N, C-alpha and C positions, 0 to 999 in steps of 0.2 A: 504494500500500500504506500502511495505517495500523496502528500498533502502540502499545499502551499497557499498562503493568503496573497491575493493580488491587489485588493483595494479596500480602503476603510472609508466610513462615512459617519459623521456626527458621533464620534466617540468609539463605541465598540462594534457597531454594525459593520460586517465585513463580507467580502466575496472572495472566493478562491476556487481551487479545483481539487478534486479527489480522483486519483487514479487507482483502480482496483485491477488485480491480475487478470480477471476474466472479462473485463469490459474493454473493448477495442479503443474506445474514446474516453477521455477524462470527463467526469461529471462536475459541472459547475455547482458551487455552493453559494448561499444556503440552498439546500436541496431537500426534497420530500422523499422519504423512503416509503415505497408502496406497501401498505399493510396487507398481509396475506394470511391465509389459512393453509397450513402444511405447504408453504412455499409458493403458493399461487394466489393472486387476488381472488376474492370470494366469488366473483361472477365473470371474470374475464379469463377465457381459455388461452392456452399458449399461442394458438394461431392468430388470436386477436391482439396480443400484446404489441406486435409491431405497428399497430395502428396508432399507438400512443407516441408522443414526441420523443425522439431519440437524440442524445443518450439520457435525457432527463429521467426517463422511466426505467432505466437499466439497473437500479439498485432496489432490491426487495428486502423487507424485514420479515422475519419469521420467528416464532417461538418454538424452541425445542420441545416444549411441553405438548405441542400438538401431535408429536410423534410417539407419545407414550402408548397410544393404540395404533398399531400398524407395523410396518417393517421394523425389525430390531436394529439396534445400532450396528451390530455385526453385518447384517444384510446391507444396510446403507453404505457401510464402509467398503464392502466387497464390490459394490457397484461403482464406487469411485467418489461418493459424496453426493450432496443434494443437487448440484448442478447436473450431474450425470443422471441421477434418478428422475429429475424433471425434464431433462433434455434442454435446459436453458444454459447453454455453454457460454453465451456472451453476456450474461447477467451477473451482477454482483449480489451477494447475500450478506445480510447482517443479522446475527442471532442475538435475541434479547429474551431472557427468561422471564417474560411478563406477558400474560395473556391480556392484551389491551382491550379485548372485547368482553371477557368474562371475569377478569381478575378481581378478587375481593380481598382487601387488605386484612392481613392476619395480625391480630393484636396479642395473641398468646405469647407470653414471654418464656414458655417452657421449651420451645424448640431451639435448642442451643446448637445443634449439629448440622442444621440444614435449613433452607428456605421453604416456607409453606406456601403452596399455590392451590387455587381452585382450578381443577382440570376437568375434562370430560370423563375422567376415571374417578372423580371425586377429589377430595382434598389430599394432596400428596406432599410428602416431605422429600425434598431433593437435596442431597448432600453434594458438596463440591466434587467428590470423586465420581459420582453418577453423572453430574452435569458435564464434567470434562470428557467423560466417555462419550456422551451424546455429541458434544462439540467436535471431538476428534473424528467421529464417524461421518459427520455432515460436512466438515471442511468448509465452513463459511469464510468469507473474506474478512469479516469483522465480527467479533463477538464480545458481549459485555459480561463482566464477572457477575456472580450471584449477588443479590442485594436483599437486605432485610428492610423492605419498604413499609412504612407505617402511615396511617392517616394523620391529619393535622391535629386531631383532638386527643392524642395519647399523652400520657404524663411525661414530664421531663426525664424521669428515670428510664422509661421505656424507649424514649427517643435516643438517649445516650447509648443504651444497650444496642439499638439498631445500628448505630454508627460503628460501635466496637465490633459487632459481628460482621458487618459489611467489609470492614478493613481486614479482619481475620480471614474471611472467605476469599478475599482478593489474593492474599498471600498464598492460601492453599491452591487456588486456581492457577496461579503463576507457577507454583512448584510442580503441580501435576500436569501442566500444559505440555502436550505432545503434538499440537497442530501448528501449522504455519500461519494461521490467521492472525490478524491484528487484534490485540487485547485492549479493550476499552475498560478502564477501571471505573467501577460504580461509585457514585457519590450520592449520599442520602443526608438526612438531617431534619426532615420534617419542616416545621414552621419556626425552628430555632436558628437564628442567624449564626450564633457561635458554633453550634453543632455542625451546621452546613460548612462553615469555614474550616472547622477542625477536621472534618472528613476530607475536604478538598486538599488540605495541607498534607494529610497522611497519604492520600492516593498519589499526589504529585511526587512523593518520595519513591514510589514504586516504578519498576520498569514496565511501563505500559506505552501503547501506541496512540492512545486517545482517551477520551473521558466520556462516560455515560452518566448523565445527570438524571437521577431517578427521584421518586417520591413526590412527583407533581401529579395533579389531577385527583388528589385524595382529600379534597376538602378545603384547600387554601383559596382565598379570595383573589380576584383580579388585582385588587389594590395591594395585597401583601406580596404578590409574586415578584415584581421587579426587584425589590430589595433582597429577596431570597436568591434570585438568579445572580444578581451582582455580587452577593457574598461568595458565591462559588467561582464565577468567571474572573473576578478580581485576582484570584489566587492561581488560576491555571495559566501555564505557559502559552504565549500567543501562537507559537508555531505548530501546535498540535490541535487536531479536530475535536469538536465537542458535539455530542449527540444527546438528544433528550426524548423522553416519552411523556405523555400526559397532556401535551398542548395540541389542540386540534382546531379550534375556531380561528378564523383569520386574525382576529385581534390578539389571540394568544400566540400565534405564530410570530406576529410582529413584535410582541413583548420579548420573545425568545431571541429573535434576531437583534433587537436593540441591545440585548445583554451579551451578544457575541456568540450565539449558538449557531452551528453549521448544518447539522443534520436533524431532521424531525421525523419521528415515527408516530403516526396517528391513525386511529380507526375512525376519524371524522367522516371520511368519504364513505366508508362502509355503512355507518349509521344513517347518513343522508340517503344513500341509495336504498337501504332497507325500508326507510319511511316513505319512499316515493318522491323525494325531493330532488330538484336539479339546481345547481348553482347558476346564478345569473348576474352576480355583481360585475361592474365594468372592469375591463382590463385594457391595457394599451392595444390599440388596433381593433378593439371590439366595442361597438356602441350598443349599449343596452336598449332594446326596444321597449319603451314605456307602455304599459298596458292601457287599454282604453278605459275611460272613466267608469263605465258600467261593469268592468271586470275587476275593479279594485275590491278585494275582500280578504278574508283570512288566508287565502291560498298564496298571497304575495307579501313579502316583507322587504322587497327591493334588493335582497341579497340572494334569495332562493325562491323557487316556486314549488308548490305541491301539485304534482301532476296527477294525483288521484282526484283532484277537485273536478266537479262537473263543468266548470267554466271552460275546460280544455277539451270537452267531448267533441267539439266540431272545429277546433282550432287547427288549421292546416299549415301553420308556420312552424319552423324549427324551434327547438328549445331556446336558442339564442341567435339572433340575426348576426351574421358575420363570423360565427364560430366555425372552425375548420375541422372539428372532430368528426369521426365516422358517423356518429348518431345524427348530428345536426345536418350533415351533408345528404343524408339518405332518408331521414324519417321525420315525422311531424309530432307535435304535442298530442294531437288526436289519436294517433296510432299508439303512442306510449300509454296514454290514458286508457285506451281499450285493453292493452296488454296487462296493465295493472288491475283493471276491473275483472278480467277473466283469469287472473292469477297465473299468467304465463311468465316463466323465468326470463324470457327474452327481455322483458321490461327492465329487470335489474341489470342485465348485461348491457343494454343500451344506456341506461342511466349511469352505471359505473364508468363506462367509457367516457361519457361526457363529463362527469364530475371529476374524474382523474385528470382528463385533458385540461379542464378549466383550472383546477388547483395547481397543476404544473405551470400553467400560464401565469398564475398569481405569483409563484416563486420566481418566474422569469422576470416579471415586472419589478419585483423587489430587487433582484440582482442589478437590473438596469438603473434603478434609483440609487443604489449604493455606488455604482461605477461613476455616476456623474455627481456624487456628493450630495444627493438630495433625499436620503432615506428619511430623515426626520420630518421633512415636509410631506413625503409620501405617507408615512405612518400617521401623522396628525390629520391629514386630509381624509384618509380612509376611515379612521375612527370617528371623526366628526360627522362625515356624511352618513356613515352607518347609524350613528346615534340619532341624527336628525330624521332619517327615514323611519326609525322605530318609534320616535316620539311624536311625529307629525300626525294629526288626525286624518282620517280617510278623506274627509272633504277637501283638505289641503292637498293631498296627494293627487286628487282628481282634477285639480285646477290646471 
């Protein structure tokens, strides 16, 4: 793995490139890691992956926990790793032992020897030796060490214990490591600034290739998050990549980038798609088609639309005028509305293609803003316009 920062904007926001062994082209950062189930996006099959922007879409995040049911580690290893198992030889993979869809934080302080996760097999205790066995068999390009993540409401004592365990497990993972993948040291600390910094300081002392910032999305508020992120990134060396889980909304992504985070793993697109929503907020080169006054209702919040709504039953326009994704070039809102109403899986396939394409475009716009030194303006304008759209009365929106 190779990583370098190319430009900075307004303090910590930065753009760079990440070169992984299996990807023929470098991936520009900040970048979105596509969330997957067992290595593939939930609704996009391998033959449709090339329809997404390249190389932006060529790094996939997976949870080793998803493979607790299925081929054994020995079988995956004999095949040659996850890339060979899935036939995705030109894609990079990042392994994070966190089920971003189903993960429930474990507050039990008795599990001293391994991390507790909610999996399809029930709650499982995963020890470092078992985790490294899975990592060694799957051969990901990047993998994060085990972390004892806790929600924001735990006691100070429990939070301190989670930091101690996470650092201890990192040492064990490094000692047991037999794979060539880049190790990202896990950093936790809950809502305690001092514990966040203490964990970051300890992880920086270890021989790692990057940093995975965990413990977000477990109850902290939007207002609390910037100081927690800064407490960590202020300690981390600038020349190494930072990855984070738990930030999904566009506003949350912008918070992470403002703090200097490079890679984002998010199940946001999956949840949008499952709910029948399509992203529509404006991007560079894409002009949002404002809905007619008689169509303004709860199906629209000027950021996304609910294609299950009856107002789209006869709408023969694409999801977003000017969008170049496969879905918008070939299908209409009316067709996707029909597919959703008759429970055809093709609806989710077409929606996930559009939502992924659009969110990758969001990251591309952010990188361009950083390159020209205008990230702060981009960030402020996006948040203000989003807030204004959500607070304006419907009568004002229809004017």
